[in-house]
C-alpha positions in Angstrom: 134.3 75.4 73.4 132.1 76.4 70.6 132.2 79.0 67.8 135.4 80.6 69.1 136.7 83.4 66.9 140.2 83.4 65.4 140.5 79.7 64.5 141.1 78.5 60.9 138.5 75.7 60.6 138.9 75.1 56.9 140.6 71.8 57.4 138.7 70.6 60.5 136.7 67.5 60.3 134.5 68.6 63.2 133.5 71.9 64.8 135.9 71.4 67.7 139.0 69.7 66.1 141.8 72.0 67.3 140.2 73.6 70.4 141.7 70.8 72.5 145.2 72.0 71.7 144.4 75.5 73.1 143.4 74.2 76.5 146.8 74.9 78.2 146.3 78.6 77.4 142.6 78.5 78.2 143.6 77.2 81.6 146.3 79.8 82.2 149.2 77.3 81.6 148.8 75.8 85.1 147.1 72.8 86.7 145.5 69.9 85.0 142.7 69.6 82.5 140.6 66.9 81.1 139.6 66.9 77.5 136.8 64.7 76.0 135.4 64.6 72.4 131.7 65.4 72.3 130.6 61.9 71.4 131.3 60.3 74.8 129.4 59.6 78.0 130.7 59.0 81.5 129.8 56.1 83.8 132.4 57.0 86.5 133.0 60.3 88.3 135.5 62.3 86.1 137.3 63.2 89.4 138.8 59.7 89.3 140.3 60.5 85.9 141.5 63.9 87.0 143.3 62.4 90.0 145.2 59.7 88.2 149.0 59.7 88.8 150.8 61.2 85.8 154.3 60.2 86.8 156.0 63.2 85.1 154.1 62.7 81.8 152.7 65.7 80.0 149.5 64.0 79.0 147.7 60.7 79.5 145.8 59.0 76.6 145.1 55.5 75.4 147.8 56.0 72.7 150.3 58.7 72.0 148.3 59.9 68.9 144.8 59.4 70.2 143.7 62.7 71.8 140.0 62.0 72.1 140.3 61.5 75.9 143.2 63.2 77.7 144.4 64.3 81.1 147.0 67.0 80.5 149.6 68.9 82.6 148.8 72.4 81.2 152.2 73.9 82.2 154.2 71.2 80.6 152.1 70.9 77.4 152.0 74.6 76.7 155.2 74.3 74.7 153.5 72.2 72.1 149.9 73.0 72.6 148.9 76.7 72.9 146.5 79.2 71.4 148.7 80.3 68.5 149.4 76.7 67.4 145.8 75.6 67.8 144.6 78.5 65.6 146.8 77.9 62.6 148.6 74.5 62.8 147.4 71.2 61.3 145.9 68.7 63.6 148.3 66.0 62.4 151.4 68.1 63.3 149.9 69.0 66.7 149.3 65.3 67.4 152.6 63.8 66.0 155.1 66.2 67.5 154.3 65.7 71.2 153.9 61.9 70.5 157.5 61.8 69.4 158.9 63.4 72.6 160.3 60.7 74.9 158.3 60.3 78.1 155.8 63.1 77.3 152.9 60.6 76.7 151.6 58.3 79.4 149.3 55.4 78.8 145.7 55.7 80.0 143.6 52.6 80.9 141.5 51.7 77.9 138.3 51.7 80.1 138.5 55.5 80.0 138.1 55.5 76.3 136.1 52.4 75.3 135.2 52.6 71.7 131.8 51.1 70.7 132.1 47.3 71.1 135.0 47.7 73.6 132.3 48.5 76.2 132.2 46.2 79.2 129.4 46.6 81.7 130.6 47.6 85.1 134.2 48.2 83.9 133.9 50.9 81.3 134.4 54.5 82.6 133.8 56.4 79.4 132.0 55.1 76.3 133.1 56.6 73.0 130.6 56.4 70.1 133.0 56.4 67.1 130.6 55.2 64.4 129.3 58.6 63.2 126.2 57.1 61.5 125.2 55.3 64.7 125.5 58.2 67.2 122.2 58.1 69.2 121.7 61.9 69.2 122.0 62.0 65.3 123.8 65.4 65.0 124.1 65.6 61.2 121.0 64.0 59.5 121.9 65.4 56.1 125.3 63.8 56.0 124.4 60.3 57.4 121.5 57.9 57.2 121.5 56.9 60.9 121.3 53.4 62.2 120.6 52.2 65.7 123.5 51.6 68.1 123.7 48.5 70.1 124.7 50.7 73.1 122.4 53.6 72.2 120.0 52.9 75.0 122.7 53.7 77.5 122.8 57.3 76.1 119.0 57.5 75.9 118.6 56.3 79.5 120.9 59.1 80.7 118.9 61.6 78.6 115.6 60.3 80.0 116.8 60.6 83.6 117.8 64.2 82.9 114.4 64.9 81.3 112.6 63.4 84.2 114.4 65.8 86.5 113.9 68.6 84.1 117.7 69.0 84.0 119.5 71.1 81.5 122.8 72.9 81.4 120.8 76.2 81.0 117.7 77.6 82.6 115.7 80.8 82.9 118.0 82.0 85.7 121.1 80.9 83.8 120.5 80.9 80.0 123.1 80.1 77.4 125.8 82.6 76.4 123.9 83.1 73.1 120.5 83.8 74.6 121.0 87.6 75.1 121.8 88.0 71.4 118.7 86.1 70.4 116.6 88.6 72.5 118.2 91.4 70.6 117.3 89.7 67.3 113.7 89.2 68.5 113.5 92.9 69.3 114.3 93.9 65.7 111.9 91.5 63.9 108.6 93.4 64.2 106.2 91.9 61.7 108.7 89.6 60.0 106.5 86.6 60.9 103.2 88.1 59.9 102.2 85.0 57.9 102.2 82.8 61.0 101.3 85.5 63.5 98.1 86.4 61.8 97.1 82.8 61.2 93.7 81.9 62.6 95.0 78.5 63.5 95.6 79.2 67.2 92.1 80.7 67.5 90.5 77.7 65.8 92.4 75.2 67.9 91.5 77.1 71.0 87.8 76.9 70.1 88.1 73.1 69.6 89.8 72.7 73.0 87.1 74.8 74.7 89.7 77.4 75.5 88.4 80.7 76.8 91.7 82.5 77.5 94.7 82.7 75.2 98.2 84.0 75.9 99.8 85.0 72.6 103.5 85.3 72.6 105.3 86.9 69.5 107.8 89.6 68.7 106.7 92.9 70.1 103.5 94.1 68.4 100.1 95.3 69.6 97.3 93.0 68.7 93.6 93.3 69.0 91.2 90.5 69.5 89.0 90.0 66.4 87.6 86.8 67.8 85.6 85.9 70.9 88.8 84.9 72.6 90.1 87.0 75.4 93.7 87.9 74.4 95.5 88.2 77.7 98.8 89.5 76.4 99.6 91.8 73.5 103.3 91.6 73.4 106.1 89.1 73.5 106.5 87.4 76.8 109.7 85.6 77.8 110.9 84.4 81.1 114.1 86.3 81.1 112.6 89.8 80.7 109.1 89.6 82.2 108.7 88.7 85.8 106.3 85.7 86.2 103.0 86.6 87.6 101.8 83.0 88.0 99.0 83.7 85.5 97.7 80.5 83.9 95.7 80.5 80.6 93.7 77.9 78.9 95.9 78.2 75.9 99.3 79.7 74.9 100.3 80.5 71.3 103.9 81.3 70.4 104.8 82.5 66.9 108.0 83.9 65.6 110.0 83.3 68.8 111.3 79.7 69.2 113.2 79.6 65.9 115.3 82.6 66.9 116.3 81.1 70.2 119.6 79.1 70.6 118.9 75.4 70.5 120.4 75.2 74.0 117.6 77.3 75.4 114.6 75.8 73.6 113.9 73.1 76.2 113.8 75.4 79.3 111.9 78.1 77.4 109.3 75.7 76.2 108.9 74.3 79.7 108.3 77.9 81.1 105.7 78.5 78.4 104.0 75.2 79.0 103.6 75.9 82.7 101.3 78.8 81.7 98.9 76.6 79.6 96.1 74.3 80.8 94.9 72.8 77.6 96.6 74.1 74.4 100.1 75.0 73.3 100.4 76.3 69.7 103.9 76.8 68.2 104.3 78.6 64.8 107.8 78.6 63.3 109.3 80.0 60.1 112.4 78.0 59.2 114.8 77.9 56.2 114.7 75.1 53.7 116.8 72.4 55.4 118.5 71.6 52.0 120.0 75.1 52.0 121.3 75.5 55.5 123.9 74.0 57.8 123.1 70.4 58.7 121.7 70.9 62.1 118.9 69.0 63.8 117.4 72.4 64.9 116.1 72.8 61.3 114.5 69.4 61.2 110.8 69.0 61.7 111.2 65.8 63.8 113.5 67.7 66.2 110.8 70.2 67.0 108.2 67.4 67.4 110.4 65.7 69.9 110.8 68.9 71.9 106.9 69.1 72.1 106.7 65.4 73.1 109.1 66.1 75.9 106.8 68.8 77.1 103.9 66.4 76.8 105.6 63.9 79.1 105.7 66.6 81.8 102.2 68.0 80.9 100.2 65.0 79.7 96.9 66.9 79.6 98.3 69.5 77.2 97.4 69.4 73.5 100.0 70.8 71.2 100.0 71.9 67.6 103.1 72.8 65.5 103.1 74.7 62.2 106.3 75.1 60.3 106.5 77.5 57.3 109.6 76.9 55.2 111.2 79.8 53.3 110.5 79.6 49.6 108.0 76.7 50.1 104.3 77.3 49.8 103.2 74.2 51.9 102.8 74.5 55.6 104.0 71.5 57.6 101.5 70.7 60.3 101.8 68.4 63.3 99.3 67.9 66.0 98.9 65.8 69.1 95.6 64.2 69.9 92.6 66.6 70.4 90.5 63.6 71.3 91.1 60.2 72.8 94.4 59.8 74.6 95.0 63.5 75.4 91.7 65.0 76.5 89.2 66.6 74.1 86.0 64.6 74.4 87.6 62.2 76.8 87.0 59.0 74.7 89.8 56.4 74.9 91.2 55.2 71.6 89.8 52.1 70.2 92.4 49.4 69.3 92.3 46.5 66.8 94.9 43.7 66.9 95.4 42.1 63.5 96.4 38.5 64.6 98.0 36.0 62.2 99.2 32.4 62.4 102.4 33.0 64.4 101.8 32.5 68.2 104.9 34.6 69.2 103.8 37.5 67.1 100.2 37.4 68.4 101.5 37.2 72.0 103.4 40.5 71.5 100.3 42.2 70.1 98.1 40.9 72.9 100.6 42.1 75.5 100.8 45.6 74.1 97.0 45.8 73.9 96.7 44.6 77.5 99.3 47.1 78.8 97.8 50.0 76.9 94.5 49.4 78.7 92.3 50.9 76.0 89.2 49.2 74.5 90.6 46.5 72.2 89.4 43.9 69.7 91.2 40.9 68.2 90.8 40.5 64.4 92.1 37.2 63.2 93.1 37.3 59.6 93.9 34.4 57.2 96.0 35.3 54.2 96.1 33.9 50.7 99.4 32.5 49.4 100.9 35.3 47.3 104.4 36.0 46.1 105.9 39.0 47.9 107.1 41.8 45.6 108.2 45.4 46.2 105.2 47.2 47.7 106.0 50.8 46.9 103.1 51.0 44.4 100.7 48.7 46.3 97.2 50.1 47.0 95.3 49.7 50.3 93.2 46.6 49.8 92.0 43.2 51.2 93.1 41.4 48.1 95.5 39.1 50.0 93.1 38.4 52.8 91.0 35.2 52.8 87.8 36.9 54.0 85.9 33.7 54.3 88.3 32.5 57.0 89.0 35.8 58.6 87.1 38.0 61.1 84.9 40.7 59.5 86.3 44.2 59.2 83.5 46.7 59.6 82.7 50.0 61.4 83.2 51.5 63.9 86.8 51.8 62.7 89.6 51.8 65.2 91.8 54.7 66.2 94.8 52.4 66.4 95.9 49.2 64.6 98.5 46.8 66.0 99.9 44.4 63.5 103.0 42.4 62.6 104.8 41.4 59.4 104.2 42.3 55.8 101.1 40.3 55.0 98.8 42.5 57.1 100.2 45.8 55.7 97.7 46.4 52.9 94.8 45.3 55.1 95.8 47.8 57.8 96.1 50.5 55.1 92.7 49.7 53.8 91.2 50.1 57.3 92.9 53.4 57.6 91.5 54.5 54.3 88.0 53.5 55.4 88.4 55.6 58.5 89.2 58.7 56.4 92.9 58.6 57.4 92.1 58.8 61.1 93.4 55.4 62.1 97.1 55.2 63.2 99.2 52.2 62.1 101.6 50.5 64.6 103.5 47.6 63.2 106.0 45.2 64.9 109.0 43.6 63.2 109.8 44.3 59.6 106.9 45.5 57.4 108.9 45.3 54.1 107.0 48.4 52.9 107.7 52.1 52.7 108.4 53.0 56.3 106.6 56.3 56.1 103.3 54.4 55.7 103.4 53.7 59.5 103.0 56.0 62.5 105.3 53.7 64.5 107.4 50.7 63.7 108.6 48.6 66.6 111.6 46.5 65.7 114.7 44.6 66.9 118.3 44.2 65.6 117.8 41.1 63.4 115.7 43.1 60.9 118.3 45.8 60.2 116.0 48.8 60.0 117.7 52.2 60.0 117.0 54.8 62.8 114.0 57.0 61.9 111.7 59.3 63.9 108.8 56.7 63.6 110.9 53.6 64.5 111.4 52.2 68.0 114.5 50.0 68.3 114.3 47.5 71.1 117.0 45.0 72.0 114.5 42.2 72.4 111.0 41.4 71.0 108.2 42.1 73.5 107.6 38.4 74.4 107.3 38.5 78.2 106.2 35.6 80.4 102.9 36.4 82.3 103.8 36.2 86.0 100.4 34.8 87.0 100.6 32.0 84.3 104.2 31.2 85.4 103.2 30.9 89.0 100.2 28.7 88.2 102.4 26.4 86.0 105.1 26.2 88.6 102.6 25.1 91.3 101.2 22.4 88.9 104.6 21.0 87.9 106.8 21.4 91.0 106.3 17.9 92.3 107.2 16.3 88.9 110.7 17.8 89.0 111.6 17.2 92.6 113.5 13.9 91.9 115.8 15.5 89.4 119.2 16.9 90.6 119.6 20.7 90.8 120.3 23.0 89.1 117.6 22.5 86.5 118.7 23.6 83.1 115.9 24.4 80.6 116.6 23.4 77.0 114.2 25.3 74.6 114.4 23.9 71.1 113.2 25.6 67.9 113.9 24.5 64.4 114.8 25.4 60.9 113.9 28.8 59.4 114.2 30.3 55.9 117.7 31.6 56.9 119.0 28.9 59.3 118.9 25.1 59.2 118.3 22.7 62.1 119.0 19.1 60.9 119.8 15.9 62.8 123.5 16.8 63.1 122.6 20.2 64.6 120.2 18.5 67.0 122.9 16.1 68.2 125.5 18.9 68.6 123.0 21.0 70.7 122.2 17.9 72.8 125.9 17.3 73.5 126.4 20.9 74.5 123.4 20.7 76.9 124.8 17.5 78.4 128.2 19.0 78.9 126.6 21.9 80.8 124.5 19.6 82.9 127.6 17.5 83.9 129.6 20.7 84.7 126.8 21.9 86.9 125.9 18.5 88.4 122.3 19.1 87.4 119.6 17.9 85.0 117.9 19.0 81.8 114.3 20.1 81.3 113.8 19.8 77.5 111.0 20.9 75.3 110.7 21.1 71.5 108.4 23.4 69.6 106.1 23.2 66.5 109.1 24.1 64.3 111.1 21.1 65.5 110.8 18.2 63.1 110.2 14.7 64.5 113.5 13.5 63.1 115.5 16.4 64.7 113.7 15.8 68.0 114.5 12.0 67.9 118.1 12.8 67.1 118.3 15.2 70.0 116.7 12.9 72.6 118.8 10.0 71.5 122.0 12.0 72.4 120.9 12.8 75.9 122.9 10.9 78.6 122.1 12.9 81.7 119.0 13.0 84.0 116.2 14.9 82.2 112.5 15.7 81.9 111.3 15.9 78.4 108.4 17.1 76.2 108.2 16.5 72.5 105.8 18.7 70.7 104.7 16.3 68.0 104.7 13.0 69.9 103.4 14.4 73.3 100.9 16.7 71.8 98.1 15.4 73.9 100.0 16.1 77.1 100.3 19.5 78.8 103.3 21.5 77.7 105.6 22.3 80.6 107.2 25.3 78.8 105.9 27.9 81.3 106.9 25.7 84.3 110.4 25.5 82.8 110.6 29.3 82.6 109.4 29.6 86.2 111.5 26.8 87.8 114.7 26.3 85.8 117.9 27.9 87.1 119.6 28.4 83.7 118.6 28.0 80.0 120.0 26.8 76.6 117.9 28.1 73.7 118.4 27.3 70.0 119.4 30.4 68.1 116.5 30.4 65.7 113.9 31.4 68.2 114.1 35.0 69.1 110.9 34.9 71.1 112.1 32.0 73.3 115.4 33.8 73.9 113.5 36.9 74.9 111.3 35.1 77.4 114.3 33.2 78.9 116.4 36.4 79.2 113.5 38.3 80.9 113.4 35.7 83.7 116.7 37.2 84.8 118.5 33.8 84.8 121.6 32.9 82.8 121.0 32.1 79.1 123.1 30.3 76.6 122.3 30.6 72.9 123.1 27.7 70.6 123.7 29.5 67.3 122.6 27.8 64.1 124.4 27.7 60.8 123.1 29.9 58.1 121.0 28.5 55.2 122.9 27.8 52.0 120.1 29.2 49.8 121.7 31.5 47.4 119.2 34.4 47.6 119.7 34.7 51.3 123.4 34.8 51.0 123.2 37.2 48.1 120.9 39.6 50.1 123.3 39.5 53.0 126.4 40.1 50.8 124.6 43.0 49.1 123.7 44.6 52.4 127.2 44.1 53.8 128.8 45.6 50.6 126.5 48.6 50.6 127.1 49.3 54.2 130.9 48.8 54.0 131.0 45.8 56.3 133.1 43.8 53.8 136.0 46.3 54.4 138.3 46.5 57.3 137.5 48.8 60.2 139.3 52.1 60.3 142.4 52.9 62.4 142.2 52.5 66.2 139.7 49.7 65.7 136.9 52.3 65.0 134.1 51.6 62.6 134.4 52.3 58.9 132.2 55.3 58.4 129.1 55.3 56.2 129.5 56.4 52.6 127.2 57.1 49.7 126.5 53.4 49.2 125.1 53.0 52.6 122.9 56.1 52.2 121.6 54.8 48.9 120.8 51.4 50.3 118.9 52.9 53.2 116.9 55.1 50.8 115.8 52.0 48.8 115.1 50.2 52.1 112.9 53.0 53.4 110.9 53.0 50.1 110.3 49.2 50.4 112.4 48.5 47.3 114.8 46.2 49.2 114.4 44.2 52.3 117.3 43.0 54.5 117.4 39.3 55.2 116.4 38.4 58.7 119.8 38.1 60.4 119.7 36.5 63.8 123.5 36.6 64.0 123.1 40.4 64.2 120.8 40.0 67.2 123.2 37.5 68.9 126.1 40.0 68.5 124.0 42.6 70.3 122.9 40.2 73.1 126.5 39.0 73.6 127.9 42.6 73.7 125.3 43.4 76.4 126.2 40.2 78.4 122.7 38.9 78.0 123.6 35.6 76.5 126.6 33.3 76.3 127.6 30.9 73.5 126.3 27.4 74.3 128.9 25.9 71.9 131.7 27.0 74.2 130.4 25.1 77.2 133.0 22.5 78.4 133.4 20.0 81.2 135.6 22.6 83.0 132.8 25.1 83.2 132.5 26.2 86.9 129.9 24.5 89.0 127.7 27.6 89.6 124.4 28.8 88.3 125.7 32.4 88.2 126.8 33.7 84.8 130.5 33.7 84.1 130.5 37.4 83.1 128.8 40.4 84.4 125.3 40.8 83.0 123.0 43.8 82.8 119.3 43.8 83.2 117.3 44.6 80.1 115.4 47.8 80.8 111.6 47.3 80.7 111.3 47.7 77.0 107.6 46.7 77.1 106.7 49.7 79.3 108.9 52.0 77.3 107.2 50.8 74.1 103.7 51.3 75.6 104.7 54.9 76.6 105.9 55.6 73.0 102.5 54.4 71.6 100.6 56.5 74.2 102.8 59.5 73.3 102.1 59.2 69.6 98.4 58.3 69.9 96.4 61.0 68.2 99.4 62.6 66.5 98.8 63.6 62.9 101.0 65.2 60.3 99.9 66.8 57.0 100.7 69.7 54.7 98.6 72.6 53.7 99.1 75.0 50.8 99.2 78.6 51.9 
């Protein structure tokens, strides 16, 4: 139901608001029908919803006035919902009148319309993304500044499965209902796109890619080859009209075509074109200024880049180049995948530098990424001067904050890719990029506290509060992953030391105070008491280790409160002994982890065993609380949620805050509570403070858990996909 004529949409909030009330007439006033809003995904066969007993009700919904998911009896509902009413009546009247009729509405199980945090793994049938600025597909980028959704990966996973199978609702043999009209439009264009069609760009790229044959697709017009290239086609080719002849060319150039196709047909059309190219795919578009047209992703540059990335996943040896000319704007927007390195060209693999710092957990993530990428890599250890952090918008690329006497030398040959973490290494990474002539790509983990457009890719997690952008990868957990070989070796070494302790073995991983959380003696005792309660409930023992951040006083307070069998390692007092941390990860049946250490939580969760997080109280430092309150106010979190328990929608304050955030003018306080909420929602952790003596004697988690998708592999593929991509503007 889209763009149906005859409907007064002047008061509609969406493009489909009243169509639902015309369904009885659309269905011939007989049988049943299911209606869903467009912002929902199914985990259960809709047939089960269709076959629910209606018990003489006219429609089933989670409430009488919530019509976002319905099963309706079309014959019975036609009195209130019909084509005439849907075209002219107000939605409120169309909703309220049937709701007031005795017995007309029947209650639908809430799992058929679970709104955001109501999601329960294994029980939810339909997930409803009601927070408009957190919808994973980002339908209206001019209206909202999008943020990641804690359940967004569920939607992305379904999309990726469909992409892998090359599935789409439309295809060459069954195009969209709007495709035929687009062909008619193409037939009337003639030389309308002369600026792009006559551009020598495709010929130049073809030469760089050693391309000897080029298929040029554009609106019907005879062309002659004024270059050494062999032009194999002199008119528009499209799969619907021209029978495929299985001809394959070194390169395919398409100008003045894609922008006139319906968005629903772009994917399958692009796939058909890509199948005819060995090395090069050139796309030239002429699009309106996005500020002057309807707010559709179709007009956004990053939407087109993503379409070409999808093609690259299916055709990894294909180099693509995208040129976009905006109406009324002289600059040409250029995007290009790698001509060298990762995607062919001269075949050289990208050279990677890891900028390592003092934090072991951060370094481990960089080293893991470099290892998984499998490209030539060097570690560059940097020591930084003590400087006061300030807004970095006007910072210049430099090594001013690097203690060069205590750091590794930075000299040519410069890398193709830099992996770094945190804000201290940002200007050094930018300096390296400057020395390389802008060729080096910057990949940063965590929260750079700098303008986000300085980076080719930012890989982050919920505690940092970054918005959703084309160059940001949002993972649930940091990339800390135990090395299987190291775990196996540690387990073999320590196994005999633990045999005398009762099972199950419960690992207790202790961190310490941070700038936003405190871990004092009282906190240590409370965590020890919670660990002992769990051990007694399980009939097992504790395997305890502290960390460099645990103060000796807090460690002593913790160990003094332990009154169950245990094995212990204290970082400061046992520093000469071997740390059994890896052995604990390998051999323990369950874990309690202090809430400050995100990396230890990630490693424990990735063992696949039950994890309890012992949350810490927030710091009382005024600037941290002020920062959190400012962020909460600007994003409307201090206000109550909307009706039905749905999220308060984003307003101008949230968009303004995000604009300042993206420019590096403000930086959200590290908020581990935000991460814990996500992990709890996904049933990846439980609250260690809630453990009691009545906790069942089992090592299985009390609630259903879901496995974390392999975020490391997905992140590596994202980096590989972006490697060699460059964006720039040229004046025409």
